[in-house]
C-alpha positions in Angstrom: -23.7 -6.1 -21.2 -21.9 -9.3 -21.3 -23.4 -12.5 -19.4 -21.6 -14.6 -17.1 -20.8 -17.1 -19.1 -19.8 -14.8 -21.1 -17.5 -13.2 -18.6 -16.5 -17.2 -18.2 -14.8 -17.1 -21.2 -13.1 -13.6 -22.2 -12.0 -15.2 -18.3 -10.8 -17.6 -19.4 -8.8 -17.1 -22.6 -6.9 -13.9 -21.0 -5.7 -17.0 -18.9 -4.4 -18.7 -21.6 -3.8 -15.9 -23.9 -1.3 -15.2 -21.4 -2.5 -11.5 -21.4 -0.3 -9.1 -21.3 -2.1 -7.5 -19.1 -2.9 -9.6 -16.9 0.4 -11.5 -16.4 2.3 -8.6 -15.1 0.0 -7.7 -12.2 0.2 -12.1 -11.6 4.2 -11.6 -12.3 4.7 -8.3 -9.8 2.4 -10.0 -7.4 4.3 -13.2 -7.3 7.7 -11.2 -7.1 6.3 -9.2 -4.4 5.2 -12.0 -1.5 7.9 -14.0 -1.8 10.3 -11.9 -1.6 8.8 -11.0 1.6 7.9 -14.7 2.6 11.7 -15.9 2.2 12.6 -12.4 4.0 9.8 -13.0 6.4 11.7 -16.6 6.8 14.5 -16.6 7.6 13.2 -13.5 10.3 10.9 -15.6 11.6 12.5 -19.9 12.0 15.4 -17.3 13.4 13.2 -15.3 16.0 10.8 -18.1 16.8 13.4 -20.7 17.4 15.2 -18.5 19.8 12.5 -18.2 21.9 12.0 -21.4 21.8 15.8 -23.2 23.2 15.9 -20.0 25.5 15.0 -18.3 28.8 15.1 -14.9 29.4 14.0 -12.8 30.8 10.8 -10.8 28.6 10.6 -14.2 26.8 7.1 -15.5 28.0 5.4 -11.4 27.4 7.2 -11.8 23.3 5.7 -14.9 23.2 2.3 -12.9 23.7 2.8 -10.9 21.1 3.8 -12.7 18.6 0.5 -14.6 18.8 -1.5 -11.7 18.8 0.1 -10.0 16.1 -1.0 -13.1 14.0 -4.1 -11.9 13.6 -3.1 -8.2 13.8 -5.3 -6.5 11.0 -3.8 -6.0 7.5 -4.5 -2.6 7.1 -3.3 -1.5 10.3 0.4 -3.0 9.2 0.0 -1.0 6.3 -0.8 2.2 8.1 2.0 1.9 11.1 4.2 1.0 7.4 2.8 3.8 6.1 2.9 6.0 8.7 6.8 5.3 8.6 7.3 5.7 5.1 5.0 9.1 4.1 7.2 11.7 4.6 7.4 13.0 7.7 7.5 10.2 8.7 11.6 8.6 10.3 12.0 6.8 7.2 11.0 9.2 4.4 14.3 10.7 3.4 14.2 7.1 1.7 11.3 7.7 -1.1 10.7 4.6 -1.0 6.4 5.1 -0.5 4.0 3.7 -2.8 6.3 1.9 -4.5 6.8 -2.7 -5.0 9.5 -2.0 -2.3 7.4 -0.7 0.5 4.3 -3.6 -0.3 7.1 -5.8 0.9 8.2 -4.0 3.5 4.2 -5.1 4.6 3.6 -8.6 3.1 7.7 -8.9 5.1 5.7 -7.6 8.7 2.1 -9.0 8.9 3.5 -12.8 7.6 6.9 -12.8 10.0 4.6 -13.6 13.5 3.1 -16.0 11.5 5.5 -17.6 11.1 7.6 -16.9 14.6 5.2 -18.1 16.1 3.8 -21.8 14.5 7.7 -22.9 14.5 8.7 -21.8 18.0 6.3 -24.0 18.9 7.4 -26.9 16.4 10.7 -26.3 17.8 9.7 -26.3 21.3 8.1 -30.0 20.4 10.9 -31.4 18.8 12.6 -29.4 22.2 11.2 -31.7 24.1 12.0 -34.7 23.1 15.7 -34.6 21.8 16.1 -32.1 24.6 18.7 -35.1 26.9 19.7 -36.2 23.8 21.0 -32.9 23.0 22.0 -32.6 26.5 24.2 -35.3 26.8 26.1 -34.5 23.7 27.0 -31.7 25.2 25.4 -29.6 22.1 26.5 -25.8 21.8 22.6 -23.3 21.9 23.6 -22.0 18.7 24.2 -25.8 17.5 21.0 -27.1 19.4 19.0 -24.7 17.1 19.8 -25.5 14.1 19.5 -28.9 14.2 16.3 -28.5 15.1 15.7 -26.2 12.3 16.9 -29.2 10.0 15.0 -31.9 12.6 11.8 -30.1 11.9 12.6 -28.8 8.1 9.6 -30.9 6.7 7.4 -28.5 9.1 8.8 -25.6 8.2 8.4 -25.7 5.2 4.1 -26.1 5.6 4.4 -22.6 7.7 6.4 -20.8 4.8 4.0 -22.2 2.9 1.4 -20.7 4.8 2.6 -17.9 4.7 3.3 -17.1 1.0 0.0 -18.3 1.3 -0.9 -14.5 3.2 1.3 -12.5 1.5 -0.2 -13.4 -1.9 -4.4 -13.2 -0.5 -3.9 -10.0 1.3 -5.0 -6.4 0.7 -5.4 -4.4 2.5 -1.6 -3.1 3.9 0.1 -3.3 0.2 -3.2 -0.9 -0.6 -1.9 1.2 1.4 1.6 1.1 1.5 1.4 0.4 -2.6 -1.4 2.8 -4.0 -2.1 0.3 -6.7 -0.5 2.5 -8.9 -1.2 1.1 -12.9 2.1 -0.6 -14.0 4.3 -0.3 -11.3 1.8 -1.3 -7.6 -1.4 -2.4 -8.9 -1.2 -6.5 -7.6 -3.6 -9.1 -8.6 -6.0 -8.8 -5.4 -5.7 -4.7 -5.0 -6.6 -5.2 -8.7 -9.7 -7.3 -8.2 -11.0 -4.7 -6.1 -10.9 -2.2 -8.2 -11.8 -3.9 -11.4 -14.1 -5.5 -9.9 -16.1 -1.5 -8.4 -15.5 -0.8 -12.2 -17.2 -3.0 -13.6 -15.0 -4.5 -15.0 -14.8 -8.1 -14.2 -14.0 -10.2 -17.0 -9.7 -9.3 -15.7 -11.0 -9.2 -11.9 -12.8 -12.8 -12.8 -9.6 -14.2 -14.6 -7.2 -12.7 -11.8 -9.3 -14.6 -8.2 -9.3 -18.1 -11.0 -5.7 -17.5 -10.3 -5.7 -16.9 -6.9 -7.2 -19.7 -6.3 -5.7 -22.2 -8.7 -2.3 -20.5 -6.3 -4.3 -21.9 -3.2 -4.5 -24.8 -5.0 -0.8 -25.6 -5.1 0.9 -24.5 -2.0 -2.6 -26.2 -0.3 -0.8 -29.8 -2.6 2.2 -28.1 -1.9 1.7 -28.8 2.1 0.7 -32.0 1.3 2.9 -33.6 -0.3 6.1 -32.5 1.6 4.4 -33.8 5.0 3.4 -37.4 3.0 7.0 -36.9 1.8 7.8 -36.3 5.8 6.0 -39.3 6.8 7.4 -41.5 4.3 11.0 -40.8 5.0 10.4 -40.5 8.6 8.3 -43.9 9.0 
């Protein structure tokens, strides 16, 4: 049996040589998580900004629900999407279960509450700062919403990166709705779980190092955006 040092060396070699099986899983993971994050950003930014700018009946309940959904276990999201997309479900005729689209939907539902809740807080803070100025200019609510989103763009970029971090590291939901099918729905997290259970630590370790590298890149991007914002606005 290969020792830990040998496993690590082989895993690093696979990464450096861009092993085809490894690259296929990485590309699929990035495609799914980036697509889900972009969709979650579009819907989450809009929902969060609307909740910050408008006052309407039921707003408080929606905010409480959003905060609760931020901590929703991924397996519960996966179960909900599975029930919706299964043959007996209301969307079963679309045939999306165990597909890339199903994984995108699951991650989108998982990440949107996080982005929406954080966006609401950011825009609400900006609203307190700029409210009098915007009202004195006769700004409409919709224009106010767009202005505040633009003013908070660097903070919102950080929120989006946090959403991507949660999406790319998620395993429960995509395992349930994707099925972890080789060459079809096998992403990094599900592949790590499978290969570890099989004792194939080389691939599991290589994919784990890729995830760590992505986490470092996301954190570096967050730090860079904060530093840039501080230099731009003093």
